[in-house]
TIDO-590562 format. One line per field, with one value per residue: residue in one letter; y, z, x of N, C-alpha, C, O, CB in turn. Coordinates in Angstrom, 3 decimals, padded with zeros to 6 digits. Each point is the difference from the previous one (the first is absolute). Glycine has a CB too. Example, Ala and Ser with C-alpha at 12.3 -4.5 7.8 and 13.67 -1.06 7.14 Angstrom:
residues 2
code	(a,s)
n.yy	(-005.690,002.223)
n.zz	(007.800,-001.966)
n.xx	(013.190,001.542)
ca.yy	(001.190,001.190)
ca.zz	(000.000,000.060)
ca.xx	(-000.890,000.820)
c.yy	(001.200,001.090)
c.zz	(000.000,000.730)
c.xx	(000.900,-000.770)
o.yy	(-000.019,001.108)
o.zz	(000.665,000.169)
o.xx	(001.036,000.509)
cb.yy	(-001.154,-001.736)
cb.zz	(000.581,-002.314)
cb.xx	(-002.928,000.675)
//
This chain:
residues 169
code	(m,t,g,v,p,l,h,v,a,q,a,m,v,q,h,s,t,t,t,e,h,a,e,r,a,e,c,g,a,e,r,s,r,r,l,a,a,e,t,v,l,v,d,i,t,e,t,f,g,i,s,f,v,p,d,l,f,a,a,l,q,a,r,p,a,y,l,e,a,a,w,e,l,f,r,d,d,v,d,l,d,v,l,d,a,r,t,r,r,i,v,a,l,a,i,t,t,n,a,s,g,l,y,q,i,a,a,l,p,h,a,f,c,l,s,a,v,g,p,r,r,c,e,a,i,v,s,t,i,r,m,v,q,t,f,d,r,y,l,s,d,r,v,p,l,h,n,t,p,a,t,i,l,s,g,t,m,t,v,l,t,s,p,a,l,r,r,p,i)
n.yy	(-001.181,001.395,002.545,-000.804,002.683,-002.551,000.845,-001.540,-002.725,-000.074,000.320,-002.530,-001.946,000.795,-000.656,-002.901,-000.813,000.821,-001.798,-002.611,000.263,000.216,-002.641,-001.777,000.852,-000.787,-002.903,-000.659,000.748,-001.955,-002.482,000.408,-000.076,-002.716,-001.526,000.814,-001.194,-002.794,-000.495,000.279,-001.868,-002.507,000.273,-000.204,-002.696,-001.449,000.667,-001.202,-002.758,002.527,-000.340,003.024,001.981,-000.758,002.361,000.323,000.045,001.119,002.860,-000.182,-000.359,003.308,-000.788,-002.439,001.398,-000.810,-003.058,-000.391,001.144,-001.835,-002.666,000.465,000.586,-002.627,-001.830,000.952,-000.081,-003.034,-001.287,000.089,-001.835,-001.585,-000.475,-003.156,001.120,000.590,002.710,001.207,-000.282,001.591,002.474,000.159,000.413,002.414,001.766,-000.655,002.821,-001.917,001.179,002.163,000.116,-002.559,-000.741,-002.789,001.553,001.611,-002.637,-001.630,002.117,-002.960,-001.142,001.133,-000.813,-003.123,-000.334,-001.354,003.347,-000.623,002.338,000.332,000.121,001.967,002.165,-000.294,000.599,002.668,001.157,-000.230,001.532,002.483,000.182,000.129,002.356,001.847,-000.107,000.414,002.809,000.818,-000.431,001.417,002.795,-002.035,000.757,003.379,-000.936,-000.156,-003.138,-001.326,-002.723,000.106,-000.188,-003.085,000.511,-003.109,000.405,002.021,000.632,003.370,-001.840,003.022,-001.104,000.054,003.087,000.003,-002.882,000.549,002.412,-001.791,000.076)
n.zz	(000.000,-002.258,001.251,003.120,002.013,001.398,000.263,-002.764,000.908,002.768,-001.395,-001.886,002.404,001.638,-002.403,-000.361,002.984,000.058,-002.486,001.307,002.602,-001.663,-001.644,002.591,001.322,-002.546,-000.131,003.011,-000.389,-002.469,001.591,002.338,-001.901,-001.279,002.762,000.913,-002.600,000.245,002.911,-000.987,-002.566,001.757,001.838,-002.542,-000.984,002.863,000.502,-002.717,000.188,-002.488,-001.661,001.031,002.234,000.142,-002.229,003.170,-000.280,-002.953,001.154,002.416,-001.979,000.429,003.282,001.015,001.930,-001.760,-000.250,003.068,000.433,-002.152,001.240,002.882,-000.977,-001.636,002.329,001.923,-001.985,-000.769,003.156,-002.399,002.611,-000.739,-003.362,-000.254,-001.555,-000.924,001.560,-001.050,-003.006,000.745,001.044,-002.754,-001.609,001.928,-001.032,-003.542,-001.247,-001.831,-001.981,002.008,002.303,001.191,002.771,-001.729,002.222,-002.521,-001.770,002.261,002.517,-000.447,-000.258,002.867,001.490,-000.806,000.933,002.504,-000.119,001.674,-000.990,001.804,-002.454,-001.688,002.257,-000.054,-003.132,000.224,002.323,-001.763,-002.462,001.823,001.052,-002.834,-000.999,002.470,-000.306,-003.174,000.360,002.306,-001.727,-002.872,-000.228,-001.998,001.353,-000.391,002.996,-002.781,-000.674,001.832,-001.229,-001.746,002.827,-001.215,001.791,000.601,001.604,001.682,-002.308,-000.509,-001.954,-000.068,-003.031,001.027,-001.960,002.505,-000.769,-003.313,000.520,-001.302,003.052)
n.xx	(000.847,002.573,-001.566,-001.243,000.882,001.456,-003.026,-000.847,001.352,-001.577,-002.835,000.501,000.622,-002.591,-001.985,001.180,-000.498,-003.026,-000.717,001.199,-001.769,-002.672,000.550,000.513,-002.741,-001.684,001.202,-000.779,-003.006,-000.343,001.095,-002.114,-002.516,000.898,000.151,-002.915,-001.281,001.445,-001.190,-002.945,000.377,000.945,-002.573,-001.881,001.121,-000.099,-003.046,-000.941,001.871,000.995,002.518,-001.519,000.833,-003.451,000.318,000.086,003.157,000.622,-000.890,002.352,002.850,-000.051,-000.321,002.657,-002.005,-002.479,000.880,-000.085,-002.896,-001.342,001.201,-001.133,-002.927,-000.191,000.834,-002.332,-002.384,000.374,000.568,002.820,000.248,-002.833,000.656,000.415,002.425,-002.974,-000.240,002.803,-001.073,-002.719,001.729,001.603,-002.700,-000.913,002.517,-000.171,-001.125,-001.642,001.813,-001.447,002.707,-002.101,001.866,-000.386,-001.809,-001.426,-000.451,-001.596,-001.818,-000.905,002.991,000.695,-002.666,000.264,003.259,000.325,-000.552,-002.591,-001.748,002.591,001.903,-001.918,000.351,003.170,000.144,-001.583,001.854,002.601,-001.293,-000.574,002.939,001.329,-001.809,000.603,003.069,-000.023,-001.368,002.043,002.590,-000.872,001.720,-002.049,-002.931,-001.065,-000.729,-001.672,001.284,-002.975,001.511,-002.563,-001.546,-000.053,-002.884,001.161,-003.247,000.358,002.552,000.180,002.180,001.490,000.246,002.798,-000.411,002.014,001.139,000.483,002.423,002.359,000.986)
ca.yy	(001.181,001.167,001.251,000.137,000.347,-001.117,-000.059,-000.462,-001.424,-000.695,000.038,-000.946,-001.346,-000.206,-000.158,-001.307,-001.000,000.077,-000.565,-001.448,-000.547,000.068,-001.018,-001.301,-000.148,-000.191,-001.335,-000.931,000.060,-000.650,-001.431,-000.440,-000.039,-001.115,-001.227,-000.106,-000.370,-001.376,-000.887,-000.112,-000.673,-001.427,-000.498,-000.084,-001.149,-001.230,-000.181,-000.419,-001.210,000.299,000.476,001.400,000.883,000.566,001.410,000.883,000.231,000.353,001.442,000.733,-000.279,001.236,000.507,-001.215,000.063,-000.081,-001.376,-000.883,000.253,-000.503,-001.457,-000.484,000.238,-000.941,-001.354,-000.143,000.156,-001.137,-001.217,-000.864,-001.076,-001.150,-000.538,-001.030,000.504,000.255,001.218,001.127,000.298,000.651,001.381,000.677,000.323,001.037,001.318,000.192,000.692,-000.509,000.890,001.345,000.617,-000.295,-001.122,-001.191,-000.083,000.883,-000.574,-001.239,000.049,-001.150,-001.170,000.049,-000.083,-001.348,-000.941,-000.206,001.302,000.382,001.408,000.838,000.285,000.844,001.368,000.451,000.247,001.228,001.091,000.276,000.632,001.397,000.709,000.183,001.010,001.306,000.484,000.216,001.311,001.013,000.097,000.134,001.312,-000.220,-000.218,001.042,-000.509,-000.063,-001.104,-001.133,-001.187,-000.415,-000.843,-001.080,-000.508,-001.419,-000.354,000.937,000.314,000.989,-000.274,001.032,-000.443,000.381,000.716,000.634,-000.998,-000.652,000.841,-000.451,000.675)
ca.zz	(000.000,-000.101,-000.282,000.870,001.347,000.928,000.775,-000.911,-000.219,001.236,000.091,-000.992,000.510,001.151,-000.532,-000.643,001.062,000.677,-000.929,-000.025,001.265,-000.035,-000.954,000.621,001.067,-000.654,-000.594,001.123,000.525,-001.001,000.094,001.252,-000.226,-000.916,000.762,000.938,-000.775,-000.477,001.144,000.241,-001.148,000.133,001.058,-000.575,-000.913,000.786,000.809,-000.887,-000.717,-001.424,-000.639,-000.387,001.080,-000.333,-000.385,001.147,000.644,-001.001,-000.245,001.155,000.226,000.014,001.374,000.800,001.335,-000.227,-000.445,001.159,000.882,-000.664,000.004,001.358,000.281,-000.818,000.505,001.253,-000.226,-000.758,000.731,-000.995,000.607,000.342,-001.226,-000.707,-001.166,-001.104,000.304,-000.121,-001.438,-000.417,000.495,-000.881,-001.242,000.296,000.036,-001.279,-000.899,-001.354,-001.034,000.099,001.248,001.030,000.838,-000.271,000.992,-000.472,-001.225,000.337,001.462,000.568,-000.069,001.126,001.264,000.155,000.072,001.353,000.543,000.846,-000.024,000.945,-000.580,-001.180,000.506,000.452,-001.216,-000.610,000.891,-000.214,-001.324,000.168,000.787,-000.832,-001.023,000.648,000.344,-001.228,-000.535,000.936,-000.058,-001.366,-000.638,-001.393,-000.143,000.727,000.939,-000.586,-000.949,000.782,-000.809,-000.215,001.060,-000.483,001.085,-000.136,001.206,001.080,-000.026,-000.965,-000.324,-000.854,-000.979,000.410,-000.984,000.622,000.298,-001.226,-000.762,000.113,001.060)
ca.xx	(-000.847,000.857,-000.679,-001.159,000.452,000.004,-001.241,-001.054,000.255,-000.366,-001.466,-000.503,000.273,-000.873,-001.361,-000.028,000.020,-001.296,-000.980,000.221,-000.496,-001.467,-000.461,000.209,-000.996,-001.298,000.042,-000.105,-001.368,-000.852,000.285,-000.606,-001.455,-000.272,000.196,-001.127,-001.190,000.184,-000.188,-001.446,-000.603,000.315,-000.885,-001.346,-000.101,000.137,-001.210,-001.086,000.384,-000.158,001.227,-000.176,-000.428,-001.317,000.059,-000.197,001.287,001.019,-000.094,000.532,001.411,000.789,-000.084,000.175,-000.597,-001.444,-000.220,000.108,-001.148,-001.215,000.080,-000.258,-001.417,-000.767,000.252,-000.745,-001.443,-000.530,000.399,000.638,000.778,-000.841,-000.597,000.751,000.738,-000.942,-000.759,000.933,000.149,-001.253,000.103,000.962,-000.709,-000.996,000.636,000.668,-000.925,-000.145,000.548,-000.570,000.431,-000.995,000.400,-000.809,-001.064,-001.065,-000.550,-000.711,-000.152,-000.716,000.880,000.931,-000.739,-000.526,001.120,000.525,000.392,-001.125,-000.409,000.743,001.318,-000.223,-000.149,001.322,000.794,-000.522,000.376,001.423,000.120,-000.426,001.003,001.189,-000.318,-000.133,001.332,000.761,-000.406,000.471,001.455,000.489,-000.041,-000.376,-001.436,-000.729,-000.986,-001.337,-000.031,-000.446,-000.210,-001.377,-000.525,-000.855,-000.824,-000.332,-000.723,000.283,001.414,000.454,001.394,000.569,000.984,001.332,000.813,001.166,001.010,000.450,000.929,001.391,000.771)
c.yy	(001.238,001.213,000.226,000.323,-001.184,-000.119,-000.484,-001.502,-000.809,-000.056,-001.004,-001.438,-000.310,-000.222,-001.374,-001.115,-000.039,-000.623,-001.515,-000.658,-000.021,-001.066,-001.398,-000.251,-000.256,-001.391,-001.060,-000.041,-000.695,-001.515,-000.583,-000.112,-001.186,-001.340,-000.215,-000.437,-001.445,-001.007,-000.221,-000.747,-001.506,-000.629,-000.180,-001.235,-001.325,-000.276,-000.493,-001.311,000.151,000.552,001.448,000.810,000.581,001.519,000.965,000.354,000.384,001.500,000.828,-000.130,001.234,000.641,-001.173,000.030,-000.136,-001.417,-000.943,000.172,-000.554,-001.525,-000.560,000.174,-001.004,-001.408,-000.253,000.042,-001.219,-001.325,-001.010,-001.202,-001.229,-000.651,-001.098,000.602,000.360,001.308,001.230,000.372,000.675,001.469,000.796,000.378,001.125,001.392,000.246,000.629,-000.696,001.045,001.426,000.687,-000.219,-001.184,-001.179,-000.137,000.918,-000.581,-001.227,-000.080,-001.232,-001.249,-000.019,-000.145,-001.409,-001.049,-000.172,001.309,000.511,001.495,000.909,000.369,000.860,001.458,000.562,000.328,001.309,001.212,000.371,000.673,001.474,000.820,000.293,001.075,001.392,000.578,000.245,001.350,001.122,000.234,000.332,001.433,-000.124,-000.150,001.078,-000.609,-000.115,-001.124,-001.282,-001.202,-000.331,-000.921,-001.034,-000.540,-001.466,-000.438,001.050,000.470,001.036,-000.217,001.064,-000.627,000.664,000.774,000.627,-001.005,-000.660,000.852,-000.503,000.817,000.438)
c.zz	(000.000,-000.350,000.855,001.393,000.952,000.763,-000.867,-000.234,001.229,000.158,-000.972,000.480,001.166,-000.465,-000.635,001.035,000.736,-000.865,-000.055,001.261,000.007,-000.937,000.578,001.091,-000.585,-000.600,001.088,000.582,-000.954,000.054,001.255,-000.128,-000.879,000.731,000.989,-000.720,-000.473,001.122,000.273,-001.152,000.022,001.073,-000.526,-000.878,000.761,000.830,-000.852,-000.716,-001.502,-000.562,-000.471,001.223,-000.398,-000.192,001.168,000.652,-000.982,-000.241,001.115,000.156,-000.039,001.385,000.976,001.385,-000.088,-000.439,001.192,000.938,-000.595,000.019,001.389,000.374,-000.745,000.564,001.285,-000.215,-000.675,000.698,-000.927,000.618,000.346,-001.231,-000.604,-001.274,-001.152,000.218,-000.079,-001.467,-000.549,000.440,-000.880,-001.325,000.217,-000.047,-001.212,-000.934,-001.354,-000.983,000.091,001.321,001.152,000.828,-000.244,001.015,-000.375,-001.242,000.295,001.502,000.596,-000.016,001.194,001.328,000.255,000.081,001.451,000.646,000.935,000.016,000.948,-000.553,-001.253,000.415,000.459,-001.198,-000.641,000.853,-000.181,-001.353,000.093,000.736,-000.852,-001.048,000.601,000.338,-001.234,-000.619,000.885,-000.152,-001.393,-000.510,-001.448,-000.213,000.780,000.896,-000.600,-001.006,000.747,-000.899,-000.125,001.137,-000.612,001.198,-000.259,001.296,001.059,-000.009,-001.082,-000.218,-000.960,-001.013,000.320,-001.032,000.603,000.223,-001.257,-000.787,000.161,001.040,-000.564)
c.xx	(000.888,-000.824,-001.236,000.524,-000.194,-001.320,-001.176,000.161,-000.404,-001.518,-000.613,000.189,-000.927,-001.441,-000.153,-000.065,-001.334,-001.093,000.131,-000.523,-001.533,-000.564,000.161,-001.037,-001.379,-000.096,-000.140,-001.397,-000.966,000.181,-000.641,-001.520,-000.381,000.114,-001.147,-001.266,000.100,-000.225,-001.483,-000.662,000.280,-000.889,-001.422,-000.132,000.126,-001.247,-001.160,000.317,-000.160,001.306,-000.100,-000.402,-001.357,000.087,-000.163,001.330,001.102,000.015,000.634,001.510,000.883,000.021,000.106,-000.644,-001.520,-000.378,000.001,-001.201,-001.292,-000.027,-000.316,-001.467,-000.866,000.110,-000.790,-001.506,-000.617,000.320,000.656,000.694,-000.838,-000.631,000.865,000.596,-000.940,-000.763,000.900,000.209,-001.262,000.019,000.962,-000.653,-001.010,000.607,000.898,-001.018,-000.083,000.516,-000.548,000.360,-000.963,000.498,-000.939,-001.142,-001.163,-000.671,-000.855,-000.273,-000.670,000.867,000.953,-000.725,-000.535,001.109,000.423,000.450,-001.086,-000.274,000.787,001.372,-000.130,-000.148,001.343,000.891,-000.425,000.381,001.469,000.230,-000.373,001.057,001.237,-000.250,-000.103,001.363,000.851,-000.354,000.524,001.503,000.535,-000.100,-000.435,-001.498,-000.737,-001.083,-001.395,-000.141,-000.348,-000.209,-001.475,-000.431,-000.917,-000.755,-000.306,-000.663,000.243,001.449,000.299,001.485,000.489,000.946,001.324,000.806,001.245,001.112,000.555,000.997,001.427,000.759,001.328)
o.yy	(000.780,-000.087,001.063,-000.698,-000.779,-001.108,-000.666,-000.743,-001.069,-001.021,-000.674,-000.827,-001.102,-000.875,-000.670,-000.955,-001.080,-000.734,-000.713,-001.061,-000.978,-000.652,-000.841,-001.105,-000.834,-000.654,-000.987,-001.068,-000.714,-000.750,-001.110,-000.971,-000.697,-000.885,-001.119,-000.855,-000.744,-001.068,-001.131,-000.836,-000.795,-001.104,-000.980,-000.774,-000.971,-001.148,-000.907,-000.687,-000.930,000.311,000.489,-000.544,000.631,000.682,001.071,001.141,000.747,000.586,001.193,000.562,-000.060,000.879,-000.471,-001.003,-000.690,-000.539,-000.835,-000.983,-000.621,-000.601,-000.949,-000.896,-000.595,-000.703,-001.075,-000.828,-000.401,-001.046,-001.179,-001.070,-001.094,-001.036,000.005,001.097,001.017,000.790,001.057,001.181,000.865,000.878,001.158,001.086,000.819,000.955,000.846,-000.281,-000.713,001.011,000.942,001.105,000.643,-001.021,000.185,-000.494,-000.251,000.150,-000.240,-000.940,-000.479,-000.822,-001.054,-000.689,-000.432,-001.155,000.489,000.054,000.497,000.803,001.145,001.154,000.843,000.892,001.174,000.979,000.824,001.049,001.183,000.915,000.858,001.124,001.121,000.855,000.971,001.161,000.922,000.732,001.045,001.143,000.439,000.675,001.007,000.164,000.039,-001.048,-000.853,-000.239,-000.819,000.140,000.410,-000.721,000.308,-000.338,-000.370,-000.304,001.178,000.781,-000.175,-000.019,000.326,-000.985,000.782,-000.428,000.079,000.336,-000.667,-000.465,-000.554,001.186,000.589)
o.zz	(000.952,-000.777,-000.085,000.509,-000.152,000.157,000.505,000.015,-000.138,000.426,000.329,-000.157,000.085,000.530,000.195,-000.158,000.284,000.503,-000.004,-000.075,000.431,000.315,-000.170,000.103,000.506,000.097,-000.186,000.348,000.436,-000.067,-000.031,000.470,000.262,-000.194,000.155,000.493,000.080,-000.227,000.221,000.235,-000.374,-000.185,000.330,000.160,-000.329,000.107,000.397,-000.445,-000.693,000.745,-000.668,001.009,-001.051,000.678,000.004,000.413,000.359,-000.244,-000.182,000.943,000.481,000.268,000.510,000.424,000.810,000.449,000.135,000.481,000.703,000.229,000.116,000.590,000.581,000.150,000.180,000.547,000.329,-000.405,000.004,-000.607,000.129,000.112,000.137,-000.408,-000.664,-000.932,-000.447,-000.332,-000.871,-000.759,-000.319,-000.523,-000.893,-000.376,000.030,000.100,-000.421,000.418,-000.424,000.264,001.042,-000.553,-000.193,-000.347,000.396,-000.190,-000.679,000.655,001.057,000.913,000.591,000.895,001.149,000.332,000.918,001.214,001.085,-000.325,-000.352,000.084,-000.260,-000.638,-000.232,000.031,-000.358,-000.538,-000.025,-000.105,-000.540,-000.393,000.016,-000.232,-000.596,-000.303,-000.019,-000.445,-000.499,000.009,-000.138,000.187,-000.700,-001.121,001.226,-000.313,000.421,-000.492,000.264,-001.087,000.830,000.570,-000.880,001.020,-001.111,000.982,-000.208,000.861,-001.147,000.955,-000.979,000.289,000.947,-000.308,-000.676,-000.132,000.074,-000.998,001.045,000.195,000.715)
o.xx	(000.001,-000.951,-000.615,000.876,-000.941,-000.514,-000.905,-000.982,-000.594,-000.540,-000.976,-000.898,-000.543,-000.686,-001.014,-000.760,-000.517,-000.851,-001.003,-000.620,-000.610,-000.995,-000.882,-000.532,-000.750,-001.038,-000.713,-000.504,-000.904,-000.973,-000.533,-000.593,-000.981,-000.833,-000.489,-000.735,-000.978,-000.569,-000.433,-000.872,-000.863,-000.512,-000.668,-000.945,-000.680,-000.430,-000.731,-000.919,-000.413,000.929,000.910,-000.448,-000.109,000.768,000.608,000.206,000.910,001.055,000.244,000.558,001.132,000.820,-001.017,-000.574,-000.619,-001.011,-000.894,-000.563,-000.798,-001.049,-000.775,-000.603,-000.909,-000.999,-000.572,-000.729,-001.116,-000.507,-000.356,000.037,000.550,-000.656,001.223,-000.382,000.202,-000.150,-000.445,000.095,000.092,-000.409,-000.268,000.250,-000.213,-000.680,000.894,-001.194,000.911,000.563,000.670,-000.476,000.127,000.408,-001.202,-001.073,-001.139,-001.207,-000.997,000.452,000.411,-000.084,000.236,000.490,-000.086,-000.264,-000.659,000.200,000.303,000.875,000.283,000.419,000.858,000.560,000.290,000.746,000.842,000.353,000.341,000.817,000.698,000.310,000.509,000.854,000.468,000.275,000.814,000.884,000.417,000.457,001.142,-001.012,-000.110,-000.481,000.097,-000.565,-000.781,-001.103,000.881,-000.560,-000.812,000.818,-000.804,000.599,-000.380,000.676,-000.292,000.405,-000.412,000.777,-000.672,000.679,000.077,001.112,001.025,001.177,001.032,000.551,000.342,-000.266,000.811)
cb.yy	(-002.016,-001.341,-001.242,-000.928,003.204,001.373,002.537,003.023,001.638,001.772,003.106,002.474,001.277,002.302,003.153,001.888,001.407,002.822,002.828,001.406,001.828,003.123,002.352,001.261,002.340,003.107,001.840,001.481,002.875,002.794,001.440,002.047,003.197,002.262,001.375,002.633,003.133,001.896,001.926,002.987,002.913,001.527,002.122,003.275,002.382,001.511,002.711,003.086,-000.393,000.144,-002.825,-000.125,-000.072,-002.536,-001.753,-002.150,-002.358,-002.830,-001.620,-000.914,-002.147,-000.528,002.434,000.708,002.149,002.994,001.355,001.086,002.681,002.642,001.049,001.457,003.034,002.138,001.117,001.874,002.854,002.367,001.549,003.062,002.831,002.115,002.208,-002.922,-002.420,-003.270,-002.386,-001.896,-002.841,-003.088,-001.930,-002.363,-003.188,-002.587,-000.945,-001.701,002.867,-002.418,-002.935,-001.859,001.034,001.899,001.395,-000.630,-000.305,001.832,001.099,-000.209,002.924,001.813,001.069,002.136,002.841,001.879,000.171,-002.345,000.013,-002.764,-001.960,-002.241,-003.011,-002.816,-001.699,-002.387,-003.298,-002.342,-001.938,-002.888,-003.050,-001.881,-002.236,-003.253,-002.715,-001.850,-002.152,-003.216,-002.074,-001.790,-002.059,-003.031,-000.198,-001.227,-002.538,002.656,001.850,002.671,001.961,001.397,-001.255,000.939,001.560,-000.252,002.656,-000.131,-003.614,-001.885,-002.129,001.694,-002.809,002.671,-001.118,-001.542,000.362,001.320,000.281,-000.711,002.527,-001.908,-001.954)
cb.zz	(000.270,000.092,-002.204,-001.900,-000.276,000.054,000.959,-001.138,-001.425,000.636,000.348,-001.671,-000.816,000.900,-000.594,-001.771,-000.035,000.695,-001.346,-001.357,000.761,000.174,-001.735,-000.615,000.973,-000.585,-001.693,000.148,000.744,-001.405,-001.217,000.789,-000.033,-001.741,-000.402,000.939,-000.814,-001.484,000.751,001.089,-000.952,-000.539,001.402,-000.097,-001.524,-000.025,001.150,000.137,002.680,-000.409,-000.031,-003.357,001.724,000.623,-002.190,-000.040,001.379,-000.841,-001.096,000.157,-001.451,-002.675,-001.260,-001.651,-000.019,-001.075,-002.346,-000.660,000.153,-001.708,-001.959,000.046,-000.223,-002.174,-001.211,000.641,-000.498,-001.722,001.609,-000.813,000.764,002.082,-000.556,001.347,001.346,000.574,001.924,002.460,000.622,000.922,002.680,001.594,000.129,001.790,002.456,000.253,001.588,000.263,-001.042,-001.732,-002.399,-000.910,001.932,-000.641,001.370,001.129,-000.578,-002.615,-001.274,-001.669,-003.109,-002.242,-001.404,-001.562,-003.232,-001.895,-003.159,001.699,-000.262,001.815,001.178,-000.555,000.931,002.051,-000.012,-000.483,001.664,001.546,-000.596,000.418,002.084,000.603,-000.713,001.232,002.165,000.057,-000.504,001.580,002.000,-000.594,002.234,000.818,-001.514,-001.571,001.385,000.839,-001.753,002.742,-000.117,-003.078,002.559,-002.933,001.512,-002.591,-000.346,000.479,002.001,-000.254,001.331,001.564,-002.719,001.708,-000.589,001.236,002.097,000.912,-000.755,-002.595,001.083)
cb.xx	(-001.851,002.875,001.474,-002.290,000.374,002.982,001.763,000.870,002.485,002.695,001.057,001.417,002.949,002.206,000.843,002.050,002.988,001.591,001.046,002.625,002.677,001.091,001.491,002.984,002.100,000.912,002.165,002.885,001.436,001.113,002.697,002.475,000.878,001.694,002.979,001.761,000.699,002.199,002.605,000.891,001.106,002.904,002.093,000.754,001.643,002.897,001.509,000.315,-000.244,-003.390,-000.469,-000.214,002.528,-001.880,-001.499,-002.466,-001.601,-001.327,-002.329,-002.736,-001.536,-001.396,-000.423,002.659,002.519,000.940,001.967,003.073,001.938,000.997,002.487,002.959,001.378,001.374,002.873,002.639,001.469,000.761,-001.515,000.263,000.966,000.197,-002.299,-001.123,001.760,-000.084,-001.099,001.050,001.467,-000.855,-000.218,001.632,000.511,-000.551,-000.980,002.778,-000.398,-002.557,-000.421,-001.397,001.028,-002.308,002.141,003.099,002.840,002.436,002.977,000.634,-000.531,-002.083,-000.391,001.022,-000.536,-001.774,001.432,000.514,001.045,-000.358,-002.517,-001.637,000.008,-001.664,-002.645,-000.966,-000.571,-002.277,-002.084,-000.230,-001.228,-002.699,-001.359,-000.203,-001.673,-002.490,-000.971,-000.794,-002.481,-002.287,-001.072,000.343,001.910,002.670,000.232,001.017,002.128,000.908,000.828,-000.513,003.035,-000.547,000.979,000.985,-000.620,001.264,000.463,-002.176,000.936,-002.560,000.355,-000.893,-001.854,-001.183,-003.092,-002.675,-002.160,-002.737,-001.867,000.214,-001.926)
//
C-alpha cells in the first residue's frame, strides 16, 4: 500500500478484520440455527416413523426456536407418545398439505376424525395449525396481517388453509 497514509492503511485493515469477524460470527450463528432445526426435524421424522417432514413443521425450519416450541406443544397436545406407529403416520399425513396448500385434515376431516386419530386429537391438530398460522403471520414481515387464509367449515370444525406456510423460505 504505497502512497497511502499509515493511519488510512491501519483503518482499512481494522475495518477488514472487523468485517471478517462479523461475517464469521454470522456464519456460525446461521450454522447453529440450521443444526438446531435439523435436530428437531430428525426428531419429528423419527417420532412419526416417516421419511419426510410434514409441511406444518417444514415451514418453520427457518425459526428453530419456534419450530422446537411448536413441535413440543404439538407432541404433548396430540399425545403422540401413546399412539401406535400406524396412527402416528396418519397424524403426519393430517398435517401435510395437498397441491393446493390445504392441510389433509381440512381436505378430509371426517376420514381423520373417524380413524384411530379420533375427534379429540383432530381438534388438537386443528388448534395447533391455527396457532402456528397466527404466530407465523405475526412474526412474518412477508405476509400482511390482513391477508387471512381461507376458512373451510366442516361440521363443527373450522380448518384454515396454509398460504403463509407454503411460501419458499
